TORNU-297642 format. One record per residue: residue in three letters; residue number from 1; z, x, y of N, C-alpha, C, O in turn. Coordinates in nm, 2 decimals. Atoms other than C-alpha are relative to their C-alpha. Last residue first. Layout:
N
{type = ALA; seq = NUM; n.w = Z; n.u = X; n.v = Y; ca.w = Z; ca.u = X; ca.v = Y; c.w = Z; c.u = X; c.v = Y; o.w = Z; o.u = X; o.v = Y}
...
//
This chain:
97
{type = UNK; seq = 97; n.w = -0.11; n.u = -0.13; n.v = -0.05; ca.w = 0.98; ca.u = -0.49; ca.v = -5.89; c.w = -0.06; c.u = 0.14; c.v = -0.05; o.w = 0.00; o.u = 0.24; o.v = -0.03}
{type = UNK; seq = 96; n.w = -0.02; n.u = -0.08; n.v = 0.11; ca.w = 0.65; ca.u = -0.72; ca.v = -5.89; c.w = 0.12; c.u = 0.11; c.v = 0.04; o.w = 0.11; o.u = 0.19; o.v = 0.14}
{type = UNK; seq = 95; n.w = -0.09; n.u = -0.12; n.v = -0.04; ca.w = 0.61; ca.u = -0.98; ca.v = -5.60; c.w = 0.05; c.u = 0.05; c.v = -0.14; o.w = 0.11; o.u = -0.02; o.v = -0.21}
{type = UNK; seq = 94; n.w = -0.11; n.u = 0.01; n.v = 0.11; ca.w = 0.32; ca.u = -1.21; ca.v = -5.66; c.w = 0.08; c.u = 0.13; c.v = 0.01; o.w = 0.02; o.u = 0.24; o.v = 0.01}
{type = UNK; seq = 93; n.w = -0.12; n.u = 0.05; n.v = -0.06; ca.w = 0.08; ca.u = -1.28; ca.v = -5.35; c.w = 0.13; c.u = -0.04; c.v = -0.11; o.w = 0.20; o.u = -0.14; o.v = -0.11}
{type = UNK; seq = 92; n.w = -0.01; n.u = 0.14; n.v = 0.03; ca.w = -0.22; ca.u = -1.24; ca.v = -5.55; c.w = 0.13; c.u = -0.06; c.v = 0.06; o.w = 0.17; o.u = -0.17; o.v = 0.03}
{type = UNK; seq = 91; n.w = 0.14; n.u = 0.09; n.v = -0.05; ca.w = -0.33; ca.u = -0.93; ca.v = -5.37; c.w = 0.01; c.u = -0.16; c.v = -0.03; o.w = -0.06; o.u = -0.25; o.v = 0.03}
{type = UNK; seq = 90; n.w = 0.00; n.u = 0.04; n.v = -0.14; ca.w = 0.04; ca.u = -0.83; ca.v = -5.39; c.w = -0.14; c.u = -0.07; c.v = 0.04; o.w = -0.16; o.u = -0.16; o.v = 0.12}
{type = UNK; seq = 89; n.w = -0.09; n.u = 0.08; n.v = -0.03; ca.w = 0.02; ca.u = -0.85; ca.v = -5.76; c.w = 0.01; c.u = -0.03; c.v = 0.16; o.w = 0.02; o.u = -0.15; o.v = 0.20}
{type = UNK; seq = 88; n.w = 0.07; n.u = 0.13; n.v = 0.05; ca.w = -0.30; ca.u = -0.66; ca.v = -5.77; c.w = 0.09; c.u = -0.10; c.v = 0.01; o.w = 0.03; o.u = -0.20; o.v = 0.05}
{type = UNK; seq = 87; n.w = 0.10; n.u = 0.03; n.v = -0.11; ca.w = -0.14; ca.u = -0.39; ca.v = -5.58; c.w = -0.05; c.u = -0.12; c.v = -0.04; o.w = -0.05; o.u = -0.21; o.v = 0.04}
{type = UNK; seq = 86; n.w = -0.10; n.u = 0.05; n.v = -0.11; ca.w = 0.17; ca.u = -0.39; ca.v = -5.83; c.w = -0.09; c.u = -0.03; c.v = 0.12; o.w = -0.04; o.u = -0.10; o.v = 0.21}
{type = UNK; seq = 85; n.w = -0.06; n.u = 0.14; n.v = 0.03; ca.w = -0.06; ca.u = -0.37; ca.v = -6.12; c.w = 0.08; c.u = -0.05; c.v = 0.11; o.w = 0.10; o.u = -0.17; o.v = 0.12}
{type = UNK; seq = 84; n.w = 0.09; n.u = 0.08; n.v = 0.00; ca.w = -0.25; ca.u = -0.07; ca.v = -5.97; c.w = 0.05; c.u = -0.14; c.v = -0.02; o.w = 0.01; o.u = -0.24; o.v = 0.05}
{type = UNK; seq = 83; n.w = 0.02; n.u = 0.01; n.v = -0.14; ca.w = 0.08; ca.u = 0.11; ca.v = -5.89; c.w = -0.14; c.u = -0.09; c.v = 0.01; o.w = -0.15; o.u = -0.16; o.v = 0.11}
{type = UNK; seq = 82; n.w = -0.11; n.u = 0.08; n.v = -0.08; ca.w = 0.18; ca.u = 0.04; ca.v = -6.25; c.w = -0.02; c.u = -0.02; c.v = 0.15; o.w = 0.02; o.u = -0.12; o.v = 0.20}
{type = UNK; seq = 81; n.w = 0.02; n.u = 0.16; n.v = 0.07; ca.w = -0.16; ca.u = 0.14; ca.v = -6.40; c.w = 0.12; c.u = -0.07; c.v = 0.06; o.w = 0.11; o.u = -0.19; o.v = 0.10}
{type = UNK; seq = 80; n.w = 0.09; n.u = 0.05; n.v = -0.08; ca.w = -0.14; ca.u = 0.48; ca.v = -6.21; c.w = -0.01; c.u = -0.16; c.v = -0.03; o.w = -0.04; o.u = -0.24; o.v = 0.06}
{type = UNK; seq = 79; n.w = -0.03; n.u = 0.02; n.v = -0.12; ca.w = 0.19; ca.u = 0.54; ca.v = -6.35; c.w = -0.09; c.u = -0.04; c.v = 0.10; o.w = -0.05; o.u = -0.10; o.v = 0.20}
{type = UNK; seq = 78; n.w = -0.10; n.u = 0.12; n.v = -0.03; ca.w = 0.08; ca.u = 0.46; ca.v = -6.68; c.w = 0.06; c.u = -0.03; c.v = 0.13; o.w = 0.08; o.u = -0.15; o.v = 0.17}
{type = UNK; seq = 77; n.w = 0.07; n.u = 0.11; n.v = 0.03; ca.w = -0.20; ca.u = 0.70; ca.v = -6.66; c.w = 0.07; c.u = -0.12; c.v = 0.00; o.w = 0.03; o.u = -0.22; o.v = 0.06}
{type = UNK; seq = 76; n.w = 0.05; n.u = 0.02; n.v = -0.12; ca.w = 0.05; ca.u = 0.97; ca.v = -6.53; c.w = -0.12; c.u = -0.13; c.v = 0.01; o.w = -0.14; o.u = -0.18; o.v = 0.11}
{type = UNK; seq = 75; n.w = 0.13; n.u = 0.02; n.v = 0.05; ca.w = 0.28; ca.u = 0.95; ca.v = -6.83; c.w = -0.06; c.u = -0.04; c.v = 0.14; o.w = -0.01; o.u = -0.13; o.v = 0.20}
{type = UNK; seq = 74; n.w = 0.10; n.u = -0.09; n.v = -0.05; ca.w = 0.60; ca.u = 1.08; ca.v = -6.67; c.w = -0.14; c.u = -0.01; c.v = -0.02; o.w = -0.21; o.u = 0.07; o.v = 0.03}
{type = UNK; seq = 73; n.w = -0.01; n.u = -0.13; n.v = 0.08; ca.w = 0.87; ca.u = 0.90; ca.v = -6.88; c.w = -0.10; c.u = 0.11; c.v = 0.07; o.w = -0.10; o.u = 0.22; o.v = 0.01}
{type = UNK; seq = 72; n.w = -0.12; n.u = -0.08; n.v = -0.03; ca.w = 0.90; ca.u = 0.67; ca.v = -6.60; c.w = 0.03; c.u = 0.09; c.v = -0.08; o.w = 0.12; o.u = 0.17; o.v = -0.05}
{type = UNK; seq = 71; n.w = 0.00; n.u = -0.09; n.v = -0.12; ca.w = 0.56; ca.u = 0.56; ca.v = -6.64; c.w = 0.11; c.u = 0.08; c.v = 0.04; o.w = 0.09; o.u = 0.19; o.v = 0.09}
{type = UNK; seq = 70; n.w = 0.09; n.u = -0.11; n.v = 0.01; ca.w = 0.58; ca.u = 0.48; ca.v = -6.99; c.w = -0.02; c.u = 0.10; c.v = 0.13; o.w = -0.03; o.u = 0.22; o.v = 0.14}
{type = UNK; seq = 69; n.w = -0.09; n.u = -0.11; n.v = 0.06; ca.w = 0.88; ca.u = 0.27; ca.v = -6.91; c.w = -0.08; c.u = 0.11; c.v = -0.04; o.w = -0.03; o.u = 0.22; o.v = -0.04}
{type = UNK; seq = 68; n.w = -0.11; n.u = -0.04; n.v = -0.09; ca.w = 0.68; ca.u = 0.08; ca.v = -6.66; c.w = 0.08; c.u = 0.10; c.v = -0.05; o.w = 0.11; o.u = 0.20; o.v = 0.01}
{type = UNK; seq = 67; n.w = 0.06; n.u = -0.10; n.v = -0.11; ca.w = 0.37; ca.u = 0.05; ca.v = -6.88; c.w = 0.12; c.u = 0.07; c.v = 0.10; o.w = 0.12; o.u = 0.19; o.v = 0.14}
{type = UNK; seq = 66; n.w = 0.05; n.u = -0.13; n.v = 0.08; ca.w = 0.58; ca.u = -0.12; ca.v = -7.15; c.w = -0.06; c.u = 0.11; c.v = 0.08; o.w = -0.02; o.u = 0.23; o.v = 0.07}
{type = UNK; seq = 65; n.w = -0.10; n.u = -0.10; n.v = 0.06; ca.w = 0.75; ca.u = -0.34; ca.v = -6.90; c.w = -0.03; c.u = 0.12; c.v = -0.06; o.w = 0.02; o.u = 0.23; o.v = -0.03}
{type = UNK; seq = 64; n.w = -0.08; n.u = -0.10; n.v = -0.12; ca.w = 0.43; ca.u = -0.44; ca.v = -6.73; c.w = 0.11; c.u = 0.09; c.v = -0.06; o.w = 0.11; o.u = 0.21; o.v = -0.07}
{type = UNK; seq = 63; n.w = 0.07; n.u = -0.11; n.v = -0.02; ca.w = 0.24; ca.u = -0.58; ca.v = -7.05; c.w = 0.10; c.u = 0.11; c.v = 0.09; o.w = 0.15; o.u = 0.22; o.v = 0.05}
{type = UNK; seq = 62; n.w = 0.05; n.u = -0.04; n.v = 0.12; ca.w = 0.39; ca.u = -0.90; ca.v = -7.18; c.w = -0.03; c.u = 0.15; c.v = 0.00; o.w = -0.01; o.u = 0.21; o.v = -0.10}
{type = UNK; seq = 61; n.w = -0.09; n.u = 0.04; n.v = 0.11; ca.w = 0.59; ca.u = -1.06; ca.v = -6.91; c.w = -0.04; c.u = 0.09; c.v = -0.14; o.w = 0.04; o.u = 0.12; o.v = -0.23}
{type = UNK; seq = 60; n.w = -0.11; n.u = -0.05; n.v = -0.07; ca.w = 0.36; ca.u = -0.91; ca.v = -6.61; c.w = 0.12; c.u = -0.01; c.v = -0.12; o.w = 0.19; o.u = 0.09; o.v = -0.14}
{type = UNK; seq = 59; n.w = -0.01; n.u = -0.13; n.v = 0.01; ca.w = 0.06; ca.u = -0.98; ca.v = -6.81; c.w = 0.13; c.u = 0.07; c.v = 0.03; o.w = 0.16; o.u = 0.17; o.v = -0.03}
{type = UNK; seq = 58; n.w = -0.01; n.u = 0.00; n.v = 0.13; ca.w = 0.16; ca.u = -1.36; ca.v = -6.84; c.w = -0.02; c.u = 0.17; c.v = -0.04; o.w = 0.05; o.u = 0.22; o.v = -0.13}
{type = UNK; seq = 57; n.w = -0.13; n.u = 0.02; n.v = 0.01; ca.w = 0.23; ca.u = -1.35; ca.v = -6.45; c.w = 0.01; c.u = 0.02; c.v = -0.18; o.w = 0.12; o.u = 0.06; o.v = -0.22}
{type = UNK; seq = 56; n.w = -0.06; n.u = -0.13; n.v = -0.03; ca.w = -0.12; ca.u = -1.21; ca.v = -6.41; c.w = 0.15; c.u = 0.00; c.v = -0.03; o.w = 0.20; o.u = 0.10; o.v = -0.04}
{type = UNK; seq = 55; n.w = 0.05; n.u = -0.10; n.v = 0.08; ca.w = -0.26; ca.u = -1.47; ca.v = -6.62; c.w = 0.06; c.u = 0.15; c.v = 0.04; o.w = 0.08; o.u = 0.24; o.v = -0.03}
{type = UNK; seq = 54; n.w = -0.06; n.u = 0.03; n.v = 0.12; ca.w = -0.07; ca.u = -1.73; ca.v = -6.43; c.w = -0.01; c.u = 0.09; c.v = -0.10; o.w = 0.08; o.u = 0.10; o.v = -0.19}
{type = UNK; seq = 53; n.w = -0.14; n.u = -0.02; n.v = -0.02; ca.w = -0.18; ca.u = -1.61; ca.v = -6.09; c.w = 0.09; c.u = 0.00; c.v = -0.14; o.w = 0.18; o.u = 0.08; o.v = -0.16}
{type = UNK; seq = 52; n.w = -0.02; n.u = -0.15; n.v = 0.02; ca.w = -0.52; ca.u = -1.59; ca.v = -6.22; c.w = 0.13; c.u = 0.01; c.v = 0.03; o.w = 0.19; o.u = 0.09; o.v = -0.04}
{type = UNK; seq = 51; n.w = 0.03; n.u = -0.04; n.v = 0.14; ca.w = -0.50; ca.u = -1.96; ca.v = -6.29; c.w = 0.02; c.u = 0.14; c.v = -0.03; o.w = 0.07; o.u = 0.18; o.v = -0.13}
{type = UNK; seq = 50; n.w = -0.11; n.u = 0.03; n.v = 0.09; ca.w = -0.34; ca.u = -2.04; ca.v = -5.98; c.w = -0.02; c.u = 0.02; c.v = -0.14; o.w = 0.08; o.u = 0.02; o.v = -0.22}
{type = UNK; seq = 49; n.w = -0.05; n.u = -0.12; n.v = 0.08; ca.w = -0.59; ca.u = -1.86; ca.v = -5.76; c.w = 0.11; c.u = -0.03; c.v = -0.12; o.w = 0.16; o.u = 0.06; o.v = -0.19}
{type = UNK; seq = 48; n.w = -0.06; n.u = 0.05; n.v = 0.14; ca.w = -0.77; ca.u = -2.13; ca.v = -5.58; c.w = 0.02; c.u = 0.09; c.v = -0.06; o.w = -0.08; o.u = 0.14; o.v = -0.11}
{type = UNK; seq = 47; n.w = 0.06; n.u = 0.03; n.v = 0.12; ca.w = -0.85; ca.u = -1.95; ca.v = -5.25; c.w = 0.08; c.u = -0.06; c.v = -0.12; o.w = 0.20; o.u = -0.03; o.v = -0.14}
{type = UNK; seq = 46; n.w = -0.06; n.u = 0.04; n.v = 0.13; ca.w = -0.65; ca.u = -2.01; ca.v = -4.95; c.w = -0.07; c.u = -0.03; c.v = -0.11; o.w = -0.09; o.u = -0.15; o.v = -0.14}
{type = UNK; seq = 45; n.w = -0.14; n.u = -0.04; n.v = -0.02; ca.w = -0.75; ca.u = -1.83; ca.v = -4.63; c.w = 0.09; c.u = -0.02; c.v = -0.14; o.w = 0.18; o.u = 0.05; o.v = -0.19}
{type = UNK; seq = 44; n.w = -0.10; n.u = 0.12; n.v = 0.04; ca.w = -1.10; ca.u = -1.86; ca.v = -4.77; c.w = 0.11; c.u = 0.07; c.v = 0.04; o.w = 0.12; o.u = 0.18; o.v = 0.01}
{type = UNK; seq = 43; n.w = 0.06; n.u = 0.12; n.v = 0.00; ca.w = -1.41; ca.u = -1.63; ca.v = -4.69; c.w = 0.09; c.u = -0.12; c.v = 0.00; o.w = 0.04; o.u = -0.22; o.v = 0.04}
{type = UNK; seq = 42; n.w = 0.07; n.u = -0.02; n.v = -0.12; ca.w = -1.26; ca.u = -1.29; ca.v = -4.60; c.w = -0.06; c.u = -0.14; c.v = 0.00; o.w = -0.08; o.u = -0.18; o.v = 0.12}
{type = UNK; seq = 41; n.w = -0.11; n.u = 0.05; n.v = -0.10; ca.w = -0.99; ca.u = -1.38; ca.v = -4.86; c.w = -0.08; c.u = 0.02; c.v = 0.12; o.w = -0.02; o.u = -0.02; o.v = 0.22}
{type = UNK; seq = 40; n.w = -0.01; n.u = 0.16; n.v = 0.00; ca.w = -1.28; ca.u = -1.39; ca.v = -5.12; c.w = 0.09; c.u = -0.03; c.v = 0.13; o.w = 0.08; o.u = -0.13; o.v = 0.20}
{type = UNK; seq = 39; n.w = 0.13; n.u = 0.06; n.v = -0.05; ca.w = -1.39; ca.u = -1.02; ca.v = -5.04; c.w = 0.04; c.u = -0.17; c.v = 0.01; o.w = 0.01; o.u = -0.23; o.v = 0.11}
{type = UNK; seq = 38; n.w = 0.00; n.u = -0.04; n.v = -0.14; ca.w = -1.03; ca.u = -0.90; ca.v = -5.08; c.w = -0.12; c.u = -0.06; c.v = 0.07; o.w = -0.11; o.u = -0.10; o.v = 0.18}
{type = UNK; seq = 37; n.w = -0.09; n.u = 0.06; n.v = -0.08; ca.w = -1.01; ca.u = -1.07; ca.v = -5.41; c.w = 0.00; c.u = 0.01; c.v = 0.15; o.w = 0.01; o.u = -0.09; o.v = 0.23}
{type = UNK; seq = 36; n.w = 0.04; n.u = 0.14; n.v = 0.01; ca.w = -1.32; ca.u = -0.95; ca.v = -5.57; c.w = 0.10; c.u = -0.07; c.v = 0.11; o.w = 0.06; o.u = -0.13; o.v = 0.20}
{type = UNK; seq = 35; n.w = 0.10; n.u = 0.04; n.v = -0.07; ca.w = -1.21; ca.u = -0.60; ca.v = -5.46; c.w = -0.05; c.u = -0.12; c.v = 0.02; o.w = -0.08; o.u = -0.15; o.v = 0.14}
{type = UNK; seq = 34; n.w = -0.05; n.u = 0.00; n.v = -0.14; ca.w = -0.88; ca.u = -0.66; ca.v = -5.63; c.w = -0.11; c.u = 0.02; c.v = 0.10; o.w = -0.09; o.u = -0.04; o.v = 0.20}
{type = UNK; seq = 33; n.w = -0.05; n.u = 0.11; n.v = -0.03; ca.w = -1.07; ca.u = -0.77; ca.v = -5.95; c.w = 0.07; c.u = 0.02; c.v = 0.15; o.w = 0.04; o.u = -0.07; o.v = 0.24}
{type = UNK; seq = 32; n.w = 0.12; n.u = 0.11; n.v = -0.03; ca.w = -1.30; ca.u = -0.49; ca.v = -5.95; c.w = 0.08; c.u = -0.10; c.v = 0.04; o.w = 0.06; o.u = -0.14; o.v = 0.16}
{type = UNK; seq = 31; n.w = 0.06; n.u = -0.04; n.v = -0.15; ca.w = -1.00; ca.u = -0.24; ca.v = -5.91; c.w = -0.08; c.u = -0.10; c.v = 0.02; o.w = -0.07; o.u = -0.16; o.v = 0.13}
{type = UNK; seq = 30; n.w = -0.10; n.u = 0.03; n.v = -0.11; ca.w = -0.82; ca.u = -0.41; ca.v = -6.22; c.w = -0.06; c.u = 0.02; c.v = 0.13; o.w = -0.06; o.u = -0.07; o.v = 0.22}
{type = UNK; seq = 29; n.w = 0.02; n.u = 0.15; n.v = 0.02; ca.w = -1.16; ca.u = -0.38; ca.v = -6.43; c.w = 0.12; c.u = -0.03; c.v = 0.11; o.w = 0.08; o.u = -0.09; o.v = 0.21}
{type = UNK; seq = 28; n.w = 0.11; n.u = 0.06; n.v = -0.08; ca.w = -1.17; ca.u = -0.02; ca.v = -6.33; c.w = 0.00; c.u = -0.14; c.v = 0.02; o.w = -0.02; o.u = -0.19; o.v = 0.13}
{type = UNK; seq = 27; n.w = -0.05; n.u = -0.01; n.v = -0.14; ca.w = -0.79; ca.u = 0.01; ca.v = -6.44; c.w = -0.13; c.u = 0.00; c.v = 0.06; o.w = -0.12; o.u = -0.05; o.v = 0.18}
{type = UNK; seq = 26; n.w = 0.12; n.u = -0.02; n.v = -0.07; ca.w = -0.87; ca.u = -0.10; ca.v = -6.80; c.w = 0.01; c.u = 0.00; c.v = 0.16; o.w = -0.01; o.u = -0.10; o.v = 0.22}
{type = UNK; seq = 25; n.w = 0.01; n.u = -0.13; n.v = -0.07; ca.w = -0.54; ca.u = -0.03; ca.v = -6.95; c.w = -0.11; c.u = 0.02; c.v = 0.07; o.w = -0.14; o.u = 0.14; o.v = 0.12}
{type = UNK; seq = 24; n.w = -0.06; n.u = -0.01; n.v = -0.12; ca.w = -0.48; ca.u = -0.41; ca.v = -7.03; c.w = 0.00; c.u = 0.13; c.v = 0.08; o.w = 0.04; o.u = 0.13; o.v = 0.20}
{type = UNK; seq = 23; n.w = 0.01; n.u = -0.14; n.v = -0.03; ca.w = -0.77; ca.u = -0.45; ca.v = -7.26; c.w = 0.06; c.u = 0.04; c.v = 0.12; o.w = 0.00; o.u = 0.08; o.v = 0.22}
{type = UNK; seq = 22; n.w = 0.05; n.u = -0.06; n.v = 0.12; ca.w = -0.76; ca.u = -0.80; ca.v = -7.40; c.w = 0.03; c.u = 0.13; c.v = 0.01; o.w = 0.09; o.u = 0.18; o.v = -0.09}
{type = UNK; seq = 21; n.w = -0.10; n.u = 0.03; n.v = 0.09; ca.w = -0.54; ca.u = -0.91; ca.v = -7.10; c.w = -0.06; c.u = 0.06; c.v = -0.13; o.w = 0.03; o.u = 0.12; o.v = -0.19}
{type = UNK; seq = 20; n.w = -0.10; n.u = -0.12; n.v = -0.03; ca.w = -0.79; ca.u = -0.74; ca.v = -6.88; c.w = 0.11; c.u = -0.01; c.v = -0.09; o.w = 0.16; o.u = 0.09; o.v = -0.13}
{type = UNK; seq = 19; n.w = 0.05; n.u = -0.14; n.v = 0.05; ca.w = -1.06; ca.u = -0.93; ca.v = -7.04; c.w = 0.09; c.u = 0.10; c.v = 0.03; o.w = 0.11; o.u = 0.20; o.v = -0.04}
{type = UNK; seq = 18; n.w = -0.02; n.u = 0.02; n.v = 0.15; ca.w = -0.87; ca.u = -1.29; ca.v = -6.97; c.w = -0.06; c.u = 0.16; c.v = -0.06; o.w = -0.01; o.u = 0.19; o.v = -0.17}
{type = UNK; seq = 17; n.w = -0.13; n.u = -0.01; n.v = 0.04; ca.w = -0.84; ca.u = -1.14; ca.v = -6.61; c.w = 0.02; c.u = -0.02; c.v = -0.15; o.w = 0.08; o.u = 0.07; o.v = -0.21}
{type = UNK; seq = 16; n.w = -0.04; n.u = -0.11; n.v = 0.02; ca.w = -1.19; ca.u = -1.10; ca.v = -6.58; c.w = 0.13; c.u = 0.03; c.v = -0.02; o.w = 0.16; o.u = 0.14; o.v = -0.08}
{type = UNK; seq = 15; n.w = 0.07; n.u = -0.08; n.v = 0.13; ca.w = -1.26; ca.u = -1.42; ca.v = -6.69; c.w = 0.03; c.u = 0.12; c.v = 0.00; o.w = 0.06; o.u = 0.17; o.v = -0.11}
{type = UNK; seq = 14; n.w = -0.08; n.u = 0.01; n.v = 0.15; ca.w = -1.00; ca.u = -1.56; ca.v = -6.45; c.w = -0.05; c.u = 0.05; c.v = -0.12; o.w = 0.02; o.u = 0.09; o.v = -0.22}
{type = UNK; seq = 13; n.w = -0.12; n.u = -0.04; n.v = -0.02; ca.w = -1.16; ca.u = -1.39; ca.v = -6.14; c.w = 0.06; c.u = -0.01; c.v = -0.15; o.w = 0.09; o.u = 0.07; o.v = -0.23}
{type = UNK; seq = 12; n.w = 0.04; n.u = -0.14; n.v = 0.02; ca.w = -1.52; ca.u = -1.49; ca.v = -6.24; c.w = 0.14; c.u = 0.09; c.v = 0.00; o.w = 0.16; o.u = 0.18; o.v = -0.08}
{type = UNK; seq = 11; n.w = 0.03; n.u = -0.04; n.v = 0.12; ca.w = -1.41; ca.u = -1.86; ca.v = -6.26; c.w = -0.01; c.u = 0.14; c.v = -0.05; o.w = 0.02; o.u = 0.18; o.v = -0.16}
{type = UNK; seq = 10; n.w = -0.13; n.u = 0.01; n.v = 0.10; ca.w = -1.22; ca.u = -1.83; ca.v = -5.95; c.w = -0.05; c.u = 0.00; c.v = -0.16; o.w = 0.01; o.u = 0.06; o.v = -0.24}
{type = UNK; seq = 9; n.w = -0.09; n.u = -0.16; n.v = -0.01; ca.w = -1.53; ca.u = -1.67; ca.v = -5.78; c.w = 0.11; c.u = -0.02; c.v = -0.06; o.w = 0.16; o.u = 0.08; o.v = -0.11}
{type = UNK; seq = 8; n.w = 0.04; n.u = -0.08; n.v = 0.09; ca.w = -1.75; ca.u = -1.97; ca.v = -5.91; c.w = 0.09; c.u = 0.13; c.v = 0.03; o.w = 0.11; o.u = 0.21; o.v = -0.07}
{type = UNK; seq = 7; n.w = 0.01; n.u = 0.01; n.v = 0.13; ca.w = -1.54; ca.u = -2.22; ca.v = -5.78; c.w = -0.04; c.u = 0.11; c.v = -0.08; o.w = 0.03; o.u = 0.15; o.v = -0.17}
{type = UNK; seq = 6; n.w = -0.16; n.u = -0.02; n.v = 0.04; ca.w = -1.47; ca.u = -2.06; ca.v = -5.43; c.w = 0.02; c.u = -0.04; c.v = -0.17; o.w = 0.11; o.u = 0.01; o.v = -0.23}
{type = UNK; seq = 5; n.w = -0.04; n.u = -0.16; n.v = 0.01; ca.w = -1.84; ca.u = -2.03; ca.v = -5.40; c.w = 0.13; c.u = 0.02; c.v = -0.06; o.w = 0.15; o.u = 0.09; o.v = -0.15}
{type = UNK; seq = 4; n.w = 0.09; n.u = -0.05; n.v = 0.10; ca.w = -1.93; ca.u = -2.39; ca.v = -5.48; c.w = 0.07; c.u = 0.15; c.v = -0.03; o.w = 0.12; o.u = 0.20; o.v = -0.14}
{type = UNK; seq = 3; n.w = -0.07; n.u = 0.03; n.v = 0.12; ca.w = -1.63; ca.u = -2.51; ca.v = -5.23; c.w = -0.06; c.u = 0.06; c.v = -0.13; o.w = 0.02; o.u = 0.10; o.v = -0.22}
{type = UNK; seq = 2; n.w = -0.13; n.u = -0.07; n.v = 0.00; ca.w = -1.78; ca.u = -2.30; ca.v = -4.95; c.w = 0.07; c.u = -0.02; c.v = -0.15; o.w = 0.10; o.u = 0.06; o.v = -0.23}
{type = UNK; seq = 1; n.w = -0.09; n.u = 0.12; n.v = 0.00; ca.w = -2.14; ca.u = -2.43; ca.v = -4.97; c.w = 0.13; c.u = 0.05; c.v = -0.05; o.w = 0.13; o.u = 0.08; o.v = -0.17}
//
């Protein structure tokens, strides 16, 4: 049943985003979210991701700037984070500079 799968998927992604907000440097969690989004897109062209998009935007406003500045100073882990965060934004169809 597709609606049920989409509901469960959305709940899982939202929960993962809430955990990512609590520990924003968790690149493995970010990768798991990206993998799940790729799988979901195979099942549905328009999964319900508005809450995940809002949580992502919140991270963009609160964490992204700090990580970007650290990446610009040459910190490799921050560079990796910024790259992963941008890719996650692409997966959610949110552009990040």
